[in-house]
N, C-alpha and C positions, 0 to 999 in steps of 0.2 A: 639624671635623665639621659637617655641614649641620644646620640647624635642623629639617629634616623627617625626619632619620634615614636617608635614602637614601645609598648609596655615591656617591662622586664620579664624574662622567661620564668614561668612557675614550674619548678621541677616536679610537683605533684599533679600537674594537669594531665588529663587524658589526651593522648596524641590524636585521637579521632574526634575529639570535640565533645563527647558525651561525658557527663559528670560521673565520677566513680560511685558505686553503690554505697549506701550507708553501712557503717560498721556492723557486722553480724548478719547481713542479708546476702543471699546468694547472688552471684552475678547473673545477668540475663544471658540466655543461650545465644550462640552466634546466630546471625540472620539466616532464616530458612529452616531452623531446627525447632522441634516441638519442645515446649516447656515441660519438664518432668512434673508429675503430680505431687501435691504436698505429701509430707511424710504420713504413712499409714493408709494412703489411698491406692487402690490397685490400678495397674495399667489396663488398658483395653476396655472391653465391654463390662458393664456392671454385672455382678453375679446373678445368674438366673436368666439373663437376657439372651436371646438367640444371637448367634454370631452374625457378623455383618453379611448381608446378602441373603440370609436364610428366609426372611419374609418376602423379599423381592423375587427370589428365584425358586422358592419352594423347598421345604425341608424333606428329606427322604421319608417315605411312608413307613408304617409299622412293619415289623418283622415277626412272622408267625412260625410256629412249628407245624409245617405243612404235613398233612397225612400222605403217606406213600400209597402207591397204586394198589398194593395188596389189601390194605385196610379198606380203601374205597370200594374195591371190587367185592370184598367180603360183606360190607354193609349193604351194598346193592343186592347181592344174592340173597341175603337174609330177608330184606324187604320183599323181594319177589316171591320168596318161599312163603312168607306170611300171607301175601295176597292170594297165592295159589291155594293155601289151606282154607281161606275163607270162601273160596269158590267151589270147594268139594261138594257141599250139599246141593248146590245148584246143578252141577254136572251130574251128580247121582240121580236126582229126581228127573232131570231132562232125559238122560239115557234110559232110565228105568221106565219112564212114560212111553218113550218110543218103542221099547221092547214089548211092553204090554199092548200098545196100540197096534203093533204089526205082527202079533203072534199068530193070527189067522191068515196072514198074507204070505204069498209065495211068489218068488220071482224065478222065471225061467227064460232061456234064450232059444229062439227058434232056429230053424235051419239056415236062415239068412243072417244070423248073428244079431237079431234084434231082441232086446230084453222086454219081457212082458211081466206084469204083476197081476196076480189073481187074489181074490179075497177082499174083504172090507176092513177098514180101520176099526179097531175095538175102542168104543167110546170110553172105556175104563182108563185108557192111557191119557186122555185129554187133560184131566185135572193135574196129573203129575207133570205133564209137559208145561202147562201154564204156571204151576207153582215153581218148577225149576227155572223158568224164564224170569219170574219175579225175583227169585233168590239171587239172580246175577246182580241185583242191586247191592247185595251185601259186599262183595269185593270192591265195587265202585265206591260205596260209602267208606270202606276201610282205606282205600287209596286216598280219598279226600281228607280223611282224618289224619292218616299217618304222614303222607307226603306233603300235603298243603298246610293243614292246620297245625299239627304237632311240630313238624320240622320248621314251618315258617315262624312259629312263636318262640320255640326253644333252641332251634338249630339241630335238634336230634329227631330223626325218625327212629323207629324201633331198632332197625338194623344198625344205624350209626351209633345209637346209644350202646348197643351190645359190644361193638368193636372199639368204642372209645374215641369216636371222631365227631366233629360238629361242623355244620354249614353256617358260615357267617359272611357278612359283607366285608370286603377288604378295607374299605375306607374307615369304618368305625368299629369293626369287630363285633357287631351286634347281629342278632337273627334278622333275616331278610323280610319276614312277613309272609303271610299265606299266599297273597297274589303273586309276589315275586317267585316264591317257591314253585308255584304252578307253572309260571312262564318258563322257569328254568327247566322243568320237566318237559315241556313242549319243545324247547330248544335243543333237547338232547337228540332230536332227529338229525340235527346237523352233525352230531358226533357219529351217527351211523353211516353217513355218506362216506364215499371213498374207502370202502372196506373197513368201516368202523375205526377209522384213523383217530377221530376225536376221543373215543373211549380210551385209546392207548396213549394219547398225548401226555397224560400225567407221568408216564414212565420217564420222560426226559425233560419235561418242562420244569423250570426253576421253582415255580409256585404250585406245581402239581395240579394244574387246571385243565379241564376239558375245554372244548370250544364254547360250550354254553356258559361255563364259568367266566371265560374271558369276555364274552359279550356283556354279561350282567355284572362283572366285577365282583364275583363271589369266590371264596376259597373254602377248602375243607381242611380243618386243622386237627391235630391231636389234642383232644381235651375230654377226658373221661367225664361222664355225667356224675355229678355229686349227688349222693343219696340225700333224700329229704329227711 
């Protein structure tokens, strides 16, 4: 026994007071450091889970192959051409009826520079004018079908389908619906303000959007229509 009354010194004892780990077991990490995962387990987030902070701060949106300005302009011009073609019968009957109705009428200017019209309207031109006015419903119906219904349901108007582009919602990549397609058409009046600046905006915009597209969160992408 020691003269001081202390137990004899154990050479195997841990100098910090903690017992040594059992044989074959890894020693605990130093204070403040993370315990490594067991063998075969990956570090970090489980496979397939979003990285830390993605849910809280929002993951980046989808990336599309945005259609360039030339294709967008081409699709718009084709749709305008098709609408004009559907209105040709209406214009033909209207102007033909006016020509028939005014064939017996003459206009002259007197010495004071005042215009005068003589003769009577020929009643034979009245049915043509009325029928021509009614036929103006044809281009209106075509516009509703092509721009609102067809494009709203599929993303393709006739013109867009021919040049291989499609109108979709940026958030989900799906067609925007007939109502939204019509509202987008109305909002194009904003693109015509300030010397048609909004129509030219896709030339330098990263997402190739007009002002109407930015307001409604829509994009036009390169996506040829698949044959049925």
